N, C-alpha and C positions, 0 to 999 in steps of 0.2 A: 588443386584448390582444396582446402580443408573445410569440412562441415563441422561447425561448432554448435552444439545444442545446449541450451541452458534450460533446465527444468527447475522451476521455482515453486516450492511447497509453501504457500502463504497460509495464514490462519483462516482466511475466508475463501480463497480460490487457489487453484493449481494452474500455473501458466507455463507455457513452453515457447521458446523462440528458436527457430532454426536459422543459422547465420552462415553465410559463405565468407570464409577468410581468404582474401586475395594474397598473392605473393608479396605485394608491397605492404602487407599488414593492415590494410584497411578492411572493412567488413561491410556486408550488406545483409539486412534481414530479409529472408525469402518467405518465411511463413511464421505465423504465431497462432497459438491455440490457448483456450482458456476453459476451465470447468469450475463451477462454483461448488466446491466440495465442503466448504465450511468446516474445516478440520477442528477448529477450536470450539465448536458448538457443544455446550453442556459440560465443559471442563470444570467449571465451578471453582470453589476455593481449594478443592482437592487436587486440581491440575492433572486430571486423568483424561487422556484421549478416549473418546467413546467409540464403541464398536461400529455403530452406524456411520459415524464420520470417517473412521478409518477405512471402512469398505468403500465409501464414496471416493476417497482419495486414491486408494489402490486401483479402483476401476478406471479413474481418470488417467493414472499413470500407465495402465495397460493400453488404453487407447492412444496415448501419446507415443508409446514405444512403437506401435504399428506404423507411425508416420516417419520415424527416423531410423529404424533398425537396419534398413537395407541401403542406407546412404553410404557412399564410398568415403574413405579417409575421414572417419568419424571420430569426434571427441565429444563426450557427454559430460557436462558438469551439472550436478544436481545439488541444490541447496534447500535448506529448510530454515524457517525463521521462528517467530515467537511461539507458536503453538507447540512445536516440537522442542524448542529450547526450554520451555517451561514444564513440559510433561514429565510426570513421575514414571510413567510407563514408556519412556523414550526408548530404552534399549529394545523392548519387545517390538515397538513400531519400526525401528530401524532394521531389525532382523526380518520383519515381514516385507518391508520394501525390497530388501536384498533378495529375498526368496522369490518375490512376485515378479520383479522387473530387472533384477540383477544390478541395481544401482546402489552405490554407497553414498549416502547423503552427507553433505558437509553442513553441519549446523553452525550457522553464523551467530556470533555473539551479537548483542544489541549494538555495541559500538561498531563492529564490522558492518552490520547492516546499514547503519547511519553513514558510515564512510563510503561504502559502495554506492549508496544513493547519491551522495555528494559527487562522486566521480562521474556517475551517469549524467547528473545535471550539469556539472562543470564543462563537460565536453560537448554539450548540445545547446545550452543557454548561456549567453555571454552576459551574466549579471555579476557585477563586482561586489555589491553589498546587498544581502538579503538574509532572511531566515527561511531555511528549507524545512518543510513539514511533511512527513509521510505518515498517514494514519492507516494502519492495517487492521486486521481482524482482532488481534490480541496484543498489539504493541503500537507505540507511537515513537517515531524517530525525529529528532530535530538537529539541525546543523546551523550554527551561526557563521555566515560567509562574510568575511571582511577582506576587502581588496582582492577578491577572487580566491581567497584561501579559506579553508575550514579552520576557524579559530577555536570553536568549542562544539562538542556534539554530545548527544545523550539519547538513550533509549529507555522508555518507560513502559511497564507491562500493562497498559490498558489500550483498548482500541474499539473499533466499531461493534464487534460481537460481544465482548465481555462487558463493555459499558451498557449496551442495550439490555443484556441479561440482568446485570446488577441493579439497574435503576428503572427497570420496566419501561423502556423507551420504544418497545417494538410496535405497539399499536397506538391508540390515542394516548397522548402523554398528559398526565394530570399535573397540576401545579406543584404539588408536594414532591413528586418524583423529579420533576424538572429542577426544582430548587435544590434538592439533595445532590443531584448530578452536578449542578453548577458549583455548589460549595466544594464538593470533592475535587473537581477539576481545578478550580481556582487555587485551592490549598496546595495541590500537587505542583502546579505550574509556578506558583509564587515562590516555592522553595528552590527553584533553579536560579541561582544567583546571577549567572552570566546573561540571562535573558534581558536584563536592563540594557546591555550593550546592543541589543537588537531593536531598541526603541525607534519607532517610525520607519523601520525598514519594510519593504514589500515582502510578502510571503510567497515562496515558491512551493507549489502544492503537488504532491505525489499521492498515489493511492486511489483505490476504486471509488470511495465516497466522493473524493474531490473531482475525479473524472466525471462522475454523474452530475455533479453541480455544474460543471462546464457544459456538458451536453444539454442539461435543462435550459441553461441560459441561451445557448445557440439555437435550440428548438424554438424558444419563445421569440427570439429575434429573427427567426426564419433564415438563418445563415446556412448556406449550402455546405456540404461535407461536414456534417455535424460532429463526426468523430475526430476530425483533425484539430485537436485542442492544443497541440504543442505551441507554447508561446502566447496562447490566448490569455487575455487579462480581464479582470472584473474589478470594479470599485468595491470598497468595503460596504458601502450602502447597498449595492446590488446583491452582495453575499447575504447581508442581513435580510433583504426582502425575500430572497429565495428560501432562506431558512425559516422565516416566518410562514411562508406558504406551506412548507413541509410540516411545521408544528401544528398548523390548523387542521390537518387531515389525519384520519386514522390510516391503518396499514392498507386496507383495501382501496381507499381513495388515493393514497400515494402510488399504488401500483398502476393507476391510470394516468399518471403524470408523464407527459411526453419527455423523453430523454432519460428517464429514470428506469433502470432495469427492474422489472417486477420482483425478481428474487432478491433485490437489495433494499426493497421498501421497508422491511422490518428492522434494518440496522442503519438506515441512512441518518437518523437523528443522532445516534451515538457516534457515527462516523464524522459528522460535521461539527458537533459541539466543541471539540478542542480548538478548531479553527476559529469559530465565532468568539470564544473567550480570549484567545490569543490576540485577535484583531482589536478587541476592546482594551486588553492589558497594554498592548504595545502602541496603540494609537496609529496603526498602519492604515494607509489609504488605499491599498490595492493588493491584489493577488495575481500571480502568474502561474499558469499550469504547465507542468512538464510531463511529457510522455516517456522520458528517459528516467531510469532509476537504478535499482540494484542490479538488474540483469545487464544493462548496458555498462554499468560500472565494473562488473565482473569481466565483461568482454575486454574493456580497456586494460584492466589489470592483467588479464591473461596475455594480451598482446604485448604487454610490457614486462612479461615474466614476473609479475608480482602476485600471481595467483596460480597455485599448483593444481 
């Protein structure tokens, strides 16, 4: 049996999944780990990875390595997304990762990230027509799914961390900043011509901010197994109600909300805003949450010899 490890350097968190690959090419996840390294923090317009964020990320990768290095028949696939993709000091960071944990990072293009997200969703959620939305720390990916196929996809370089920094959304949000962020997002999203083909489709949601939204809802409804959000659905009006609750509070008050990770409270407004605006633009009536995304998509591609 092969042990396949996926290490995923996102812009807000570093995640790792350990999977057993069976002889019949099915797989089972046996462990997952997450550290909130916030690699994209402070990159600004210069797009420079900051030393403190780099150290947090390297520390997390060292901890991860201790969990997998002694596994037999081991294959490790390490990917990086928007923060590393955009960084001007990318080469230096890649060299430090290689030196620290011996891994060569595969930097996914925005289109690749969107496509692997789609593969992960397609193999776990049987939805024929939907718009898939993944909001990370420094990028947003969308895939228009029609008749079960990816008809259009895009990656845009803004996400929960950089939107929160750019528009001062981290603490109590004032009207002027909220208005500026709304105008910015509407303009950027309106320029995506194929979005009109997603009119009235449900949205399939990936990403940490969206998972927090699902957990908040399940906590409020006192649903058992609050973290089991795969396939969970909310109406658009319920999303709006939860977002309104978040907007009314400052960061310290949001940290007290049940279901919301305290260390995500300062970026949750920026993480949810693209969803809220898309729901209005597309007149969608519901959202569906997916726990499968880029990592699961890469596993499926690997098993089908489409990922080296």
